[in-house]
Backbone and ligand atoms as CSV (ligand in chain L), in Angstrom:
chain,resi,resn,atom,element,x,y,z
A,1,UNK,N,N,0.940,-1.201,0.078
A,1,UNK,CA,C,-0.031,-0.002,-0.042
A,1,UNK,C,C,0.957,1.249,0.002
A,2,UNK,N,N,1.798,1.209,0.949
A,2,UNK,CA,C,2.713,2.405,1.059
A,2,UNK,C,C,3.455,2.544,-0.120
A,3,UNK,N,N,4.039,1.361,-0.483
A,3,UNK,CA,C,4.893,1.341,-1.856
A,3,UNK,C,C,4.108,1.723,-2.997
A,4,UNK,N,N,2.811,1.433,-3.157
A,4,UNK,CA,C,2.213,1.680,-4.375
A,4,UNK,C,C,2.041,3.240,-4.465
A,5,UNK,N,N,1.541,3.647,-3.320
A,5,UNK,CA,C,1.110,5.318,-3.277
A,5,UNK,C,C,2.586,6.208,-3.394
A,6,UNK,N,N,3.622,5.588,-2.843
A,6,UNK,CA,C,4.872,6.352,-3.111
A,6,UNK,C,C,5.322,6.392,-4.522
A,7,UNK,N,N,4.892,5.069,-5.024
A,7,UNK,CA,C,5.480,4.993,-6.491
A,7,UNK,C,C,4.647,5.841,-7.515
A,8,UNK,N,N,3.435,6.022,-7.118
A,8,UNK,CA,C,2.231,6.860,-7.794
A,8,UNK,C,C,2.904,8.356,-7.613
A,9,UNK,N,N,3.185,8.651,-6.292
A,9,UNK,CA,C,3.916,9.783,-6.159
A,9,UNK,C,C,5.120,10.279,-7.032
A,10,UNK,N,N,6.034,9.068,-7.072
A,10,UNK,CA,C,7.172,9.434,-7.794
A,10,UNK,C,C,6.767,9.411,-9.216
A,11,UNK,N,N,5.744,8.769,-9.786
A,11,UNK,CA,C,5.495,8.932,-11.160
A,11,UNK,C,C,4.995,10.232,-11.655
A,12,UNK,N,N,4.178,10.810,-10.724
A,12,UNK,CA,C,3.788,12.299,-10.731
A,12,UNK,C,C,4.681,13.239,-10.683
A,13,UNK,N,N,5.658,13.015,-10.135
A,13,UNK,CA,C,6.946,13.851,-9.907
A,13,UNK,C,C,7.611,13.856,-11.263
A,14,UNK,N,N,7.809,12.463,-11.737
A,14,UNK,CA,C,8.632,12.354,-12.878
A,14,UNK,C,C,7.711,13.011,-14.060
A,15,UNK,N,N,6.421,12.871,-14.000
A,15,UNK,CA,C,5.775,13.592,-15.100
A,15,UNK,C,C,5.889,15.090,-15.046
A,16,UNK,N,N,5.690,15.717,-13.819
A,16,UNK,CA,C,5.851,17.057,-13.596
A,16,UNK,C,C,7.116,17.632,-14.071
A,17,UNK,N,N,8.129,16.756,-13.760
A,17,UNK,CA,C,9.599,17.205,-14.101
A,17,UNK,C,C,9.783,16.995,-15.792
A,18,UNK,N,N,9.005,16.077,-16.279
A,18,UNK,CA,C,9.264,15.834,-17.776
A,18,UNK,C,C,8.439,17.258,-18.331
A,19,UNK,N,N,7.306,17.346,-17.788
A,19,UNK,CA,C,6.702,18.682,-18.464
A,19,UNK,C,C,7.401,19.941,-18.234
A,20,UNK,N,N,8.216,20.047,-17.211
A,20,UNK,CA,C,8.685,21.527,-16.996
A,20,UNK,C,C,10.178,21.572,-17.907
A,21,UNK,N,N,10.660,20.253,-17.942
A,21,UNK,CA,C,11.687,20.195,-18.994
A,21,UNK,C,C,11.263,20.552,-20.467
A,22,UNK,N,N,10.036,19.956,-20.610
A,22,UNK,CA,C,9.477,20.403,-22.073
A,22,UNK,C,C,9.405,21.719,-22.246
A,23,UNK,N,N,8.670,22.335,-21.282
A,23,UNK,CA,C,8.343,23.843,-21.338
A,23,UNK,C,C,9.895,24.601,-21.712
A,24,UNK,N,N,10.672,24.284,-20.684
A,24,UNK,CA,C,12.000,24.846,-20.685
A,24,UNK,C,C,12.649,24.656,-22.086
A,25,UNK,N,N,12.554,23.514,-22.714
A,25,UNK,CA,C,13.162,23.254,-24.142
A,25,UNK,C,C,12.655,24.059,-25.117
A,26,UNK,N,N,11.158,24.084,-24.942
A,26,UNK,CA,C,10.503,24.852,-26.098
A,26,UNK,C,C,10.906,26.285,-25.987
A,27,UNK,N,N,10.958,26.848,-24.788
A,27,UNK,CA,C,11.298,28.364,-24.586
A,27,UNK,C,C,12.643,28.478,-25.153
A,28,UNK,N,N,13.484,27.451,-24.843
A,28,UNK,CA,C,14.992,27.822,-25.495
A,28,UNK,C,C,14.986,27.705,-26.818
A,29,UNK,N,N,14.266,26.813,-27.241
A,29,UNK,CA,C,14.416,26.752,-28.949
A,29,UNK,C,C,13.748,28.131,-29.466
A,30,UNK,N,N,12.722,28.532,-29.078
A,30,UNK,CA,C,12.173,29.812,-29.431
A,30,UNK,C,C,13.196,31.061,-29.422
A,31,UNK,N,N,13.592,31.145,-28.224
A,31,UNK,CA,C,14.662,31.944,-27.896
A,31,UNK,C,C,16.062,31.965,-29.017
A,32,UNK,N,N,16.411,30.756,-29.096
A,32,UNK,CA,C,17.328,30.546,-30.253
A,32,UNK,C,C,16.924,30.916,-31.543
A,33,UNK,N,N,15.617,30.790,-31.932
A,33,UNK,CA,C,15.287,31.170,-33.321
A,33,UNK,C,C,15.142,32.796,-33.353
A,34,UNK,N,N,14.734,33.207,-32.230
A,34,UNK,CA,C,14.615,34.798,-32.072
A,34,UNK,C,C,15.857,35.478,-32.386
A,35,UNK,N,N,16.866,35.064,-31.600
A,35,UNK,CA,C,18.330,35.520,-31.694
A,35,UNK,C,C,18.809,35.179,-33.100
A,36,UNK,N,N,18.647,33.956,-33.627
A,36,UNK,CA,C,19.249,33.642,-35.081
A,36,UNK,C,C,18.748,34.821,-36.108
A,37,UNK,N,N,17.442,34.922,-36.030
A,37,UNK,CA,C,16.991,35.631,-37.019
A,37,UNK,C,C,17.176,37.179,-36.771
A,38,UNK,N,N,17.136,37.563,-35.688
A,38,UNK,CA,C,17.272,38.913,-35.142
A,38,UNK,C,C,18.778,39.346,-35.693
A,39,UNK,N,N,19.597,38.167,-35.290
A,39,UNK,CA,C,21.049,38.821,-35.889
A,39,UNK,C,C,21.184,38.801,-37.028
A,40,UNK,N,N,20.668,37.783,-37.782
A,40,UNK,CA,C,20.775,37.485,-39.242
A,40,UNK,C,C,20.085,39.018,-39.959
A,41,UNK,N,N,19.190,39.512,-39.458
A,41,UNK,CA,C,18.674,40.747,-40.121
A,41,UNK,C,C,19.674,41.970,-39.693
A,42,UNK,N,N,19.933,41.814,-38.841
A,42,UNK,CA,C,20.944,43.025,-38.402
A,42,UNK,C,C,22.196,42.860,-39.198
A,43,UNK,N,N,22.736,41.803,-39.235
A,43,UNK,CA,C,23.874,41.787,-40.241
A,43,UNK,C,C,23.711,42.046,-41.590
A,44,UNK,N,N,22.341,41.685,-42.222
A,44,UNK,CA,C,22.075,42.112,-43.385
A,44,UNK,C,C,21.971,43.544,-43.507
A,45,UNK,N,N,21.444,44.321,-42.461
A,45,UNK,CA,C,21.187,45.663,-42.428
A,45,UNK,C,C,22.704,46.381,-42.561
A,46,UNK,N,N,23.366,45.796,-41.764
A,46,UNK,CA,C,24.855,46.518,-41.874
A,46,UNK,C,C,25.472,46.235,-42.999
A,47,UNK,N,N,25.396,45.108,-43.606
A,47,UNK,CA,C,25.995,44.705,-45.015
A,47,UNK,C,C,25.523,45.546,-46.012
A,48,UNK,N,N,24.242,45.777,-46.012
A,48,UNK,CA,C,23.678,46.680,-47.160
A,48,UNK,C,C,24.024,48.035,-46.914
A,49,UNK,N,N,24.217,48.603,-45.720
A,49,UNK,CA,C,24.708,50.025,-45.624
A,49,UNK,C,C,25.942,50.003,-45.884
A,50,UNK,N,N,26.771,49.141,-45.537
A,50,UNK,CA,C,28.175,49.154,-45.914
A,50,UNK,C,C,28.494,49.121,-47.394
A,51,UNK,N,N,27.451,48.446,-48.142
A,51,UNK,CA,C,27.823,48.182,-49.625
A,51,UNK,C,C,27.377,49.392,-50.343
A,52,UNK,N,N,26.325,50.109,-49.801
A,52,UNK,CA,C,25.838,51.274,-50.622
A,52,UNK,C,C,26.845,52.462,-50.438
A,53,UNK,N,N,27.013,53.170,-51.494
A,53,UNK,CA,C,27.857,54.520,-51.518
A,53,UNK,C,C,27.026,55.498,-51.104
A,54,UNK,N,N,27.278,56.142,-49.878
A,54,UNK,CA,C,26.564,57.168,-49.407
A,54,UNK,C,C,27.019,58.499,-50.010
A,55,UNK,N,N,26.147,59.357,-50.003
A,55,UNK,CA,C,26.682,60.872,-50.453
A,55,UNK,C,C,26.629,61.652,-49.092
A,56,UNK,N,N,27.693,62.303,-48.806
A,56,UNK,CA,C,27.824,63.213,-47.641
A,56,UNK,C,C,26.664,64.222,-47.718
A,57,UNK,N,N,26.564,64.843,-48.772
A,57,UNK,CA,C,25.512,65.978,-49.086
A,57,UNK,C,C,23.937,65.530,-48.490
A,58,UNK,N,N,23.724,64.249,-48.991
A,58,UNK,CA,C,22.363,63.960,-48.353
A,58,UNK,C,C,22.320,63.619,-47.081
A,59,UNK,N,N,23.645,63.000,-46.670
A,59,UNK,CA,C,23.587,62.539,-45.217
A,59,UNK,C,C,23.562,63.839,-44.287
A,60,UNK,N,N,24.072,65.185,-44.650
A,60,UNK,CA,C,24.077,66.331,-44.244
A,60,UNK,C,C,22.374,66.704,-43.953
A,61,UNK,N,N,21.794,66.540,-44.857
A,61,UNK,CA,C,20.419,66.886,-44.923
A,61,UNK,C,C,19.785,65.921,-43.788
A,62,UNK,N,N,19.898,64.705,-43.946
A,62,UNK,CA,C,19.434,63.833,-42.722
A,62,UNK,C,C,19.682,63.991,-41.524
A,63,UNK,N,N,21.061,64.255,-41.320
A,63,UNK,CA,C,21.507,65.059,-40.001
A,63,UNK,C,C,20.875,66.121,-39.616
A,64,UNK,N,N,20.677,67.409,-40.368
A,64,UNK,CA,C,19.967,68.347,-40.090
A,64,UNK,C,C,18.331,68.169,-39.620
A,65,UNK,N,N,17.526,67.105,-40.336
A,65,UNK,CA,C,16.511,66.877,-39.904
A,65,UNK,C,C,16.380,66.022,-38.548
A,66,UNK,N,N,17.103,65.097,-38.329
A,66,UNK,CA,C,17.129,64.233,-37.185
A,66,UNK,C,C,18.072,64.367,-36.065
A,67,UNK,N,N,19.013,64.844,-36.167
A,67,UNK,CA,C,20.352,64.999,-35.177
A,67,UNK,C,C,20.453,66.096,-34.431
A,68,UNK,N,N,20.266,67.467,-35.188
A,68,UNK,CA,C,20.884,68.520,-34.770
A,68,UNK,C,C,20.245,68.996,-33.388
A,69,UNK,N,N,18.782,68.637,-33.215
A,69,UNK,CA,C,18.233,69.094,-31.780
A,69,UNK,C,C,19.018,68.522,-30.606
A,70,UNK,N,N,19.846,67.486,-30.673
A,70,UNK,CA,C,20.787,66.895,-29.558
A,70,UNK,C,C,22.171,67.032,-29.951
A,71,UNK,N,N,22.520,67.073,-31.136
A,71,UNK,CA,C,24.148,67.166,-31.434
A,71,UNK,C,C,24.584,68.503,-31.856
A,72,UNK,N,N,23.447,69.357,-32.124
A,72,UNK,CA,C,23.887,70.598,-32.482
A,72,UNK,C,C,24.099,70.833,-34.065
A,73,UNK,N,N,23.668,72.004,-34.606
A,73,UNK,CA,C,23.940,72.190,-36.130
A,73,UNK,C,C,25.006,71.908,-36.826
A,74,UNK,N,N,26.102,72.054,-36.221
A,74,UNK,CA,C,27.425,71.748,-36.704
A,74,UNK,C,C,28.241,70.501,-36.113
A,75,UNK,N,N,27.244,69.994,-35.184
A,75,UNK,CA,C,27.521,68.438,-34.757
A,75,UNK,C,C,28.559,68.802,-33.564
A,76,UNK,N,N,28.759,69.935,-33.010
A,76,UNK,CA,C,29.803,70.210,-31.957
A,76,UNK,C,C,29.074,69.733,-30.690
A,77,UNK,N,N,27.888,69.202,-30.756
A,77,UNK,CA,C,27.312,68.666,-29.352
A,77,UNK,C,C,26.209,69.744,-28.762
A,78,UNK,N,N,25.500,69.253,-28.001
A,78,UNK,CA,C,24.644,69.956,-27.443
A,78,UNK,C,C,24.170,68.972,-25.959
A,79,UNK,N,N,22.965,68.166,-26.257
A,79,UNK,CA,C,22.471,67.307,-25.362
A,79,UNK,C,C,23.371,66.030,-25.235
A,80,UNK,N,N,23.690,65.760,-26.646
A,80,UNK,CA,C,24.538,64.665,-27.073
A,80,UNK,C,C,25.912,65.189,-27.293
A,81,UNK,N,N,26.770,64.155,-27.353
A,81,UNK,CA,C,28.085,64.490,-27.589
A,81,UNK,C,C,28.421,65.100,-28.775
A,82,UNK,N,N,29.607,65.877,-28.908
A,82,UNK,CA,C,30.332,66.358,-30.141
A,82,UNK,C,C,30.597,65.157,-31.156
A,83,UNK,N,N,30.361,65.329,-32.329
A,83,UNK,CA,C,30.432,64.157,-33.254
A,83,UNK,C,C,31.723,64.160,-34.117
A,84,UNK,N,N,32.463,65.355,-33.675
A,84,UNK,CA,C,33.668,65.277,-34.792
A,84,UNK,C,C,34.642,64.438,-34.123
A,85,UNK,N,N,35.489,63.833,-35.089
A,85,UNK,CA,C,36.383,62.679,-35.195
A,85,UNK,C,C,35.657,61.356,-34.629
A,86,UNK,N,N,34.510,61.364,-34.640
A,86,UNK,CA,C,33.728,60.141,-34.072
A,86,UNK,C,C,34.343,59.086,-34.685
A,87,UNK,N,N,34.740,59.074,-35.962
A,87,UNK,CA,C,35.217,57.774,-36.640
A,87,UNK,C,C,36.539,57.341,-36.200
A,88,UNK,N,N,37.227,58.034,-35.226
A,88,UNK,CA,C,38.530,57.542,-34.592
A,88,UNK,C,C,38.011,56.808,-33.538
A,89,UNK,N,N,36.837,56.967,-33.057
A,89,UNK,CA,C,36.389,56.520,-31.496
A,89,UNK,C,C,35.551,55.207,-31.795
A,90,UNK,N,N,34.781,55.343,-32.989
A,90,UNK,CA,C,33.786,54.031,-33.169
A,90,UNK,C,C,34.125,53.526,-34.676
A,91,UNK,N,N,33.862,52.493,-34.947
A,91,UNK,CA,C,33.891,51.924,-36.243
A,91,UNK,C,C,32.409,52.100,-36.970
A,92,UNK,N,N,32.396,51.791,-38.182
A,92,UNK,CA,C,31.032,52.047,-38.915
A,92,UNK,C,C,30.033,51.066,-38.252
A,93,UNK,N,N,30.491,49.800,-37.701
A,93,UNK,CA,C,29.399,48.999,-37.207
A,93,UNK,C,C,28.677,49.585,-36.018
A,94,UNK,N,N,29.683,50.079,-35.148
A,94,UNK,CA,C,29.220,50.432,-33.993
A,94,UNK,C,C,28.298,51.742,-34.096
A,95,UNK,N,N,28.782,52.721,-35.210
A,95,UNK,CA,C,28.042,53.867,-35.374
A,95,UNK,C,C,26.473,53.351,-35.985
A,96,UNK,N,N,26.287,52.503,-36.855
A,96,UNK,CA,C,25.301,51.959,-37.352
A,96,UNK,C,C,24.318,51.454,-36.063
A,97,UNK,N,N,24.883,50.750,-35.320
A,97,UNK,CA,C,24.164,50.104,-34.008
A,97,UNK,C,C,23.790,51.230,-33.279
A,98,UNK,N,N,24.448,52.350,-33.017
A,98,UNK,CA,C,24.122,53.465,-32.219
A,98,UNK,C,C,22.888,53.976,-32.664
A,99,UNK,N,N,22.849,54.480,-34.024
A,99,UNK,CA,C,21.719,54.943,-34.469
A,99,UNK,C,C,20.480,54.249,-34.611
A,100,UNK,N,N,20.606,52.945,-34.965
A,100,UNK,CA,C,19.453,52.307,-35.284
A,100,UNK,C,C,19.007,51.366,-34.165
A,101,UNK,N,N,19.664,51.056,-33.186
A,101,UNK,CA,C,19.335,50.341,-31.943
A,101,UNK,C,C,19.296,51.183,-30.761
A,102,UNK,N,N,19.258,52.502,-30.733
A,102,UNK,CA,C,19.237,53.479,-29.610
A,102,UNK,C,C,19.899,52.712,-28.358
A,103,UNK,N,N,21.054,52.346,-28.405
A,103,UNK,CA,C,21.915,51.673,-27.208
A,103,UNK,C,C,22.117,52.469,-26.090
A,104,UNK,N,N,22.136,53.898,-26.238
A,104,UNK,CA,C,21.913,54.638,-25.014
A,104,UNK,C,C,21.020,55.405,-24.847
A,105,UNK,N,N,20.254,55.221,-23.811
A,105,UNK,CA,C,18.697,55.710,-23.681
A,105,UNK,C,C,18.521,57.010,-23.946
A,106,UNK,N,N,19.146,58.025,-23.646
A,106,UNK,CA,C,18.586,59.367,-23.878
A,106,UNK,C,C,18.407,59.433,-25.624
A,107,UNK,N,N,19.141,58.803,-26.353
A,107,UNK,CA,C,19.312,58.901,-27.698
A,107,UNK,C,C,18.315,57.841,-28.275
A,108,UNK,N,N,17.396,58.212,-29.089
A,108,UNK,CA,C,16.412,57.263,-29.616
A,108,UNK,C,C,16.837,56.341,-30.619
A,109,UNK,N,N,16.178,55.369,-30.969
A,109,UNK,CA,C,16.690,54.598,-32.050
A,109,UNK,C,C,15.870,55.028,-33.396
A,110,UNK,N,N,16.629,55.152,-34.430
A,110,UNK,CA,C,16.130,55.495,-35.698
A,110,UNK,C,C,15.619,54.339,-36.682
A,111,UNK,N,N,14.543,54.344,-37.215
A,111,UNK,CA,C,14.218,53.601,-38.292
A,111,UNK,C,C,14.583,54.243,-39.528
A,112,UNK,N,N,15.820,53.735,-40.192
A,112,UNK,CA,C,15.992,54.554,-41.162
A,112,UNK,C,C,16.753,53.406,-42.236
A,113,UNK,N,N,16.320,53.420,-43.447
A,113,UNK,CA,C,16.890,52.389,-44.503
A,113,UNK,C,C,18.211,52.587,-44.816
A,114,UNK,N,N,18.829,51.137,-45.248
A,114,UNK,CA,C,20.398,51.072,-45.198
A,114,UNK,C,C,21.073,52.291,-46.237
A,115,UNK,N,N,20.153,52.691,-47.282
A,115,UNK,CA,C,20.504,53.834,-48.202
A,115,UNK,C,C,20.982,55.111,-47.477
A,116,UNK,N,N,19.752,55.285,-46.741
A,116,UNK,CA,C,19.876,56.656,-45.815
A,116,UNK,C,C,21.084,56.667,-45.018
A,117,UNK,N,N,21.261,55.350,-44.185
A,117,UNK,CA,C,22.208,55.241,-43.321
A,117,UNK,C,C,23.456,55.438,-43.921
A,118,UNK,N,N,23.663,54.880,-45.082
A,118,UNK,CA,C,25.040,54.978,-45.617
A,118,UNK,C,C,25.436,56.495,-45.937
A,119,UNK,N,N,24.269,57.200,-46.191
A,119,UNK,CA,C,24.482,58.825,-46.552
A,119,UNK,C,C,25.060,59.354,-45.204
A,120,UNK,N,N,24.332,59.192,-43.923
A,120,UNK,CA,C,24.561,59.622,-42.844
A,120,UNK,C,C,25.829,59.165,-42.314
A,121,UNK,N,N,26.293,57.803,-42.710
A,121,UNK,CA,C,27.611,57.531,-42.173
A,121,UNK,C,C,28.705,58.209,-43.065
A,122,UNK,N,N,28.478,58.384,-44.267
A,122,UNK,CA,C,29.254,59.439,-44.999
A,122,UNK,C,C,29.652,60.693,-44.498
A,123,UNK,N,N,28.444,61.096,-44.045
A,123,UNK,CA,C,28.254,62.653,-43.576
A,123,UNK,C,C,29.281,62.660,-42.331
A,124,UNK,N,N,29.043,61.668,-41.334
A,124,UNK,CA,C,29.813,61.522,-40.197
A,124,UNK,C,C,31.419,61.419,-40.452
A,125,UNK,N,N,31.610,60.683,-41.522
A,125,UNK,CA,C,33.127,60.524,-41.700
A,125,UNK,C,C,33.866,61.905,-42.172
A,126,UNK,N,N,32.819,63.096,-42.656
A,126,UNK,CA,C,33.443,64.065,-43.041
A,126,UNK,C,C,33.807,65.149,-41.868
A,127,UNK,N,N,33.296,64.495,-40.661
A,127,UNK,CA,C,33.536,65.415,-39.488
A,127,UNK,C,C,34.799,65.158,-38.808
A,128,UNK,N,N,35.877,65.661,-39.237
A,128,UNK,CA,C,37.260,65.296,-38.560
A,128,UNK,C,C,37.665,66.309,-37.702
L,1,HEC,C1,C,17.094,63.014,-28.271
L,1,HEC,C2,C,18.579,63.559,-28.464
L,1,HEC,C3,C,19.431,62.829,-29.431
L,1,HEC,C4,C,19.161,62.752,-30.817
L,1,HEC,C5,C,17.744,63.143,-31.698
L,1,HEC,C6,C,20.132,62.085,-31.442
L,1,HEC,N1,N,21.211,61.831,-30.307
L,1,HEC,FE1,FE,22.986,60.751,-30.766
L,1,HEC,N2,N,23.328,60.922,-28.731
L,1,HEC,C7,C,22.605,61.579,-27.828
L,1,HEC,C8,C,23.060,61.178,-26.507
L,1,HEC,C9,C,22.593,61.913,-25.224
L,1,HEC,C10,C,24.174,60.582,-26.841
L,1,HEC,C11,C,25.253,59.969,-25.621
L,1,HEC,C12,C,24.631,58.970,-25.098
L,1,HEC,C13,C,25.645,58.303,-24.217
L,1,HEC,O1,O,26.817,58.499,-24.380
L,1,HEC,O2,O,25.276,57.447,-23.332
L,1,HEC,C14,C,24.383,60.418,-27.993
L,1,HEC,C15,C,25.249,59.562,-28.495
L,1,HEC,C16,C,25.356,59.569,-29.944
L,1,HEC,C17,C,26.711,58.673,-30.774
L,1,HEC,C18,C,27.927,58.117,-30.071
L,1,HEC,C19,C,28.869,59.341,-29.569
L,1,HEC,C20,C,29.994,58.848,-28.959
L,1,HEC,O3,O,30.906,59.741,-28.802
L,1,HEC,O4,O,29.892,57.804,-28.113
L,1,HEC,C21,C,26.507,58.879,-32.011
L,1,HEC,C22,C,27.355,58.266,-33.167
L,1,HEC,C23,C,25.001,59.624,-32.311
L,1,HEC,N3,N,24.564,59.883,-31.008
L,1,HEC,C24,C,24.691,59.811,-33.498
L,1,HEC,C25,C,23.349,60.348,-33.651
L,1,HEC,C26,C,22.602,60.714,-35.041
L,1,HEC,C27,C,23.378,60.030,-36.224
L,1,HEC,C28,C,21.590,61.292,-34.925
L,1,HEC,C29,C,20.441,61.444,-35.700
L,1,HEC,C30,C,20.026,60.429,-36.767
L,1,HEC,C31,C,21.298,61.225,-33.396
L,1,HEC,N4,N,22.569,60.945,-32.782
L,1,HEC,C32,C,20.157,61.756,-32.637
L,1,HEC,C33,C,21.344,62.218,-28.022
L,1,HEC,C34,C,20.591,62.304,-29.188
């Protein structure tokens, strides 16, 4: 009697454990997919940006409409930092991430297509 009830409890416990493991497994797989696709999209975005040949003049216009409020009309800094000689501090990939992912809270993330991002990047390279 005691043995059978304890083994039933044991079975229940194992079933419960199995279910928890299954849930854990499914969540892990979903997270894996999420990170994989997210990363792949990001990399494609960066590749597309670096492949296109931006124009500094277009980039200047994009900067004037989106960034001057915080970085100043001459990019000498206001709320945000001075962006001159930025390209000596950050590489292109880091700059793209800074703009599109909003890694630092006061600065918003921008939804900008790769072509315009390449213009912006070209402009930032002129700020030596
Ligand atoms: C709402 C204000 C705001 C706007 C708009 C804004 N930024 Fe910023 N940006 C900041 C702040 C604040 C920082 C500094 C964040 C930090 O260092 O934690 C920053 C940091 C940066 C950096 C990193 C600089 C460094 O030296 O680390 C880059 C590059 C940058 N911004 C580019 C841009 C570009 C390009 C735009 C326009 C598309 C833009 N920002 C629009 C506020 C802004």
